[in-house]
C-alpha positions in Angstrom: 92.8 55.4 167.0 91.5 56.9 170.2 91.1 55.4 173.6 87.5 54.5 173.1 88.2 52.8 169.8 91.0 50.7 171.3 88.8 49.6 174.2 85.8 48.8 172.0 87.6 47.0 169.2 87.4 49.8 166.7 83.6 50.1 166.7 82.7 52.8 164.3 81.4 56.0 165.9 79.5 58.8 164.2 81.4 62.0 163.3 80.9 65.5 164.6 82.7 68.1 162.6 83.8 71.3 164.2 84.1 74.1 161.6 86.3 77.1 162.2 85.5 80.0 159.8 88.3 82.6 160.4 88.5 86.1 159.0 92.1 86.6 157.8 91.7 90.0 156.2 94.3 92.7 156.7 92.5 94.3 159.6 93.1 91.1 161.6 96.9 91.7 161.7 98.8 91.8 165.0 97.2 90.8 168.3 93.9 89.7 166.7 95.2 86.9 164.5 97.9 86.2 167.2 95.2 85.5 169.8 93.3 83.3 167.3 96.4 81.3 166.4 97.5 80.9 170.0 94.0 79.9 171.4 93.2 77.3 168.7 96.7 75.8 168.9 96.4 75.5 172.7 92.9 74.0 172.6 93.6 71.1 170.2 94.9 68.7 173.0 91.6 69.2 174.9 89.6 68.5 171.7 91.6 65.3 171.3 90.7 64.2 174.8 87.0 65.0 174.2 87.0 62.9 171.1 89.1 60.0 172.5 86.8 59.6 175.4 83.5 60.0 173.6 81.4 56.8 173.2 79.1 58.5 170.7 81.2 60.5 168.3 84.6 61.1 166.9 85.4 64.8 166.5 86.9 66.1 163.3 88.1 69.6 162.5 87.7 71.7 159.4 89.1 75.2 158.8 88.0 77.8 156.3 89.8 81.1 156.1 88.4 84.0 154.2 90.0 87.3 153.0 90.1 88.2 149.3 88.3 84.9 148.5 88.2 81.9 150.8 90.2 78.7 151.1 89.9 75.4 153.0 93.1 74.7 154.9 92.7 71.0 154.5 90.9 69.0 151.7 88.8 67.1 154.3 88.0 67.3 158.0 90.8 65.9 160.1 90.4 63.7 163.2 91.1 65.7 166.3 93.8 63.1 167.3 95.7 63.9 164.1 95.0 67.6 163.8 97.8 70.1 164.0 97.0 73.9 163.8 98.7 75.7 161.0 99.2 79.4 162.0 97.3 81.7 159.8 98.6 84.9 158.1 96.5 87.9 157.1 95.9 90.1 154.1 93.2 91.3 151.7 89.5 92.1 152.3 86.6 90.3 153.9 84.8 88.0 151.4 82.3 86.5 153.8 79.8 85.6 151.2 82.3 83.5 149.4 83.0 81.7 152.7 79.3 81.0 153.1 79.0 79.6 149.6 82.0 77.3 150.2 80.6 76.1 153.5 77.3 75.3 152.0 79.0 73.2 149.3 80.8 71.1 152.0 77.7 70.6 154.2 76.6 67.6 152.2 76.7 63.8 152.4 78.7 63.9 149.2 81.4 66.1 150.8 82.4 66.7 154.4 79.4 64.9 156.0 80.0 61.6 154.2 81.3 59.3 157.0 79.9 55.8 156.6 79.0 55.5 160.2 76.9 58.8 160.0 77.4 62.3 161.2 75.9 64.5 163.9 75.0 68.0 163.0 78.1 70.1 163.0 79.3 73.0 165.2 80.2 76.1 163.1 82.3 78.8 164.7 82.7 82.1 162.8 85.2 84.8 163.8 85.4 88.2 162.2 86.5 91.8 163.0 84.8 93.8 160.3 82.3 94.3 157.6 81.8 91.9 154.6 83.3 93.4 151.4 81.2 91.2 149.1 77.5 90.6 148.7 77.3 88.1 151.5 73.4 88.0 151.5 73.1 85.6 148.6 75.6 83.1 150.0 74.0 83.2 153.5 70.5 82.8 152.0 71.6 79.6 150.2 73.3 78.4 153.3 70.2 78.8 155.4 68.4 76.3 153.1 71.0 73.6 154.1 69.6 71.1 156.6 73.0 70.5 158.1 73.3 74.3 158.8 69.8 74.4 160.2 70.6 71.8 162.8 74.1 73.0 163.5 75.4 74.7 166.6 76.2 78.2 165.3 78.2 80.8 167.2 80.1 83.9 166.2 82.7 86.1 167.9 82.9 89.8 166.9 86.5 90.7 167.3 86.4 94.3 168.5 83.6 96.9 168.0 84.0 97.3 164.3 82.6 93.9 163.5 79.2 93.9 161.9 77.0 92.5 164.7 73.9 92.4 162.5 75.6 90.1 160.0 76.9 87.8 162.8 73.4 87.6 164.3 72.0 86.8 160.9 74.4 83.9 160.7 73.8 82.5 164.1 70.0 83.1 164.1 70.0 84.9 167.5 71.9 87.6 169.4 72.7 85.3 172.3 75.1 83.2 170.1 77.2 86.3 169.3 80.0 87.1 171.6 82.2 90.3 171.5 85.9 90.2 172.3 87.4 93.6 173.1 90.9 92.4 174.0 93.2 89.5 173.2 92.7 87.7 176.6 88.9 87.8 176.2 89.2 86.5 172.6 91.3 83.5 173.7 88.9 82.7 176.5 86.0 82.8 174.0 87.7 80.6 171.5 88.5 78.0 174.2 85.0 78.1 175.6 83.3 77.9 172.3 85.5 75.1 170.9 85.2 72.9 174.0 81.5 73.5 174.8 80.3 73.1 171.2 82.4 69.9 170.8 80.9 68.4 174.0 77.3 69.4 173.2 77.5 68.6 169.5 78.9 65.1 170.0 76.2 64.0 172.4 73.6 61.6 171.0 71.1 62.6 173.7 70.6 66.0 172.0 69.2 66.7 168.6 70.6 64.7 165.7 70.5 65.4 162.0 67.2 64.3 160.6 66.3 67.2 158.4 63.9 68.5 161.0 64.3 70.7 164.1 63.7 69.4 167.6 63.3 71.0 171.0 65.4 71.5 173.0 68.0 71.8 170.3 71.7 71.7 170.7 71.7 75.4 169.9 69.4 76.0 172.9 71.8 73.9 175.1 74.7 76.0 173.9 73.0 79.3 174.4 72.4 78.4 178.1 76.1 77.7 178.5 76.9 81.1 176.8 74.8 83.0 179.2 76.8 81.6 182.2 80.1 82.2 180.4 79.3 85.8 179.6 78.6 86.5 183.3 82.0 84.9 184.2 84.1 87.0 181.8 82.3 90.3 182.0 85.0 92.1 183.9 87.8 90.7 181.8 86.1 91.9 178.6 85.5 95.5 179.7 88.7 97.2 178.5 89.1 97.8 174.7 92.7 97.0 173.8 92.7 96.4 170.0 
């Protein structure tokens, strides 16, 4: 139980799920997956603090890795206060379409969005360094029909210059929500920024909430504003290609 729950007698808060979709194909070996593992492991305590001190929402974390197929690392989203990062290994190809299909299945009131107190629209964070090796279009088209996805904060990080920027833009819905990491330090900064900022914006009741309809300004719009400032701050750090 978090600090807010203890002070308020365990009053139920709504849930905001932070989804990590992580490419663990063979090309992610070495410093790429190393930076992902290190950054997410290091950011978990801050996500716990955000959740513990949030009067509106409890943050939960779900992780989907994709390579030759896709797999949820945990059967259900886990409360940030209880979450421990399991370091990921790599191997195989990049079945992004399978990941989109599995995400769509869980974005449902009968699955990951089933909390009795209700759920805010999620934040979905996709990381990949290459080209999809399956027919991702069908999975993404189905995902785009999902109202949870429509109202979610969506962001993608292209790890290196070989990542398919067009696919990532198609996923997020705009180019502003796609970041490019050209070295390990930039990638770690991006993971930290995205995880913290998306969790803060996504768990605020003052922004758009899930209703099956879009609203302006949306949480995605709020997030894009933060991205623009962040990009300006790290521009020099991201200049050198080190992968």
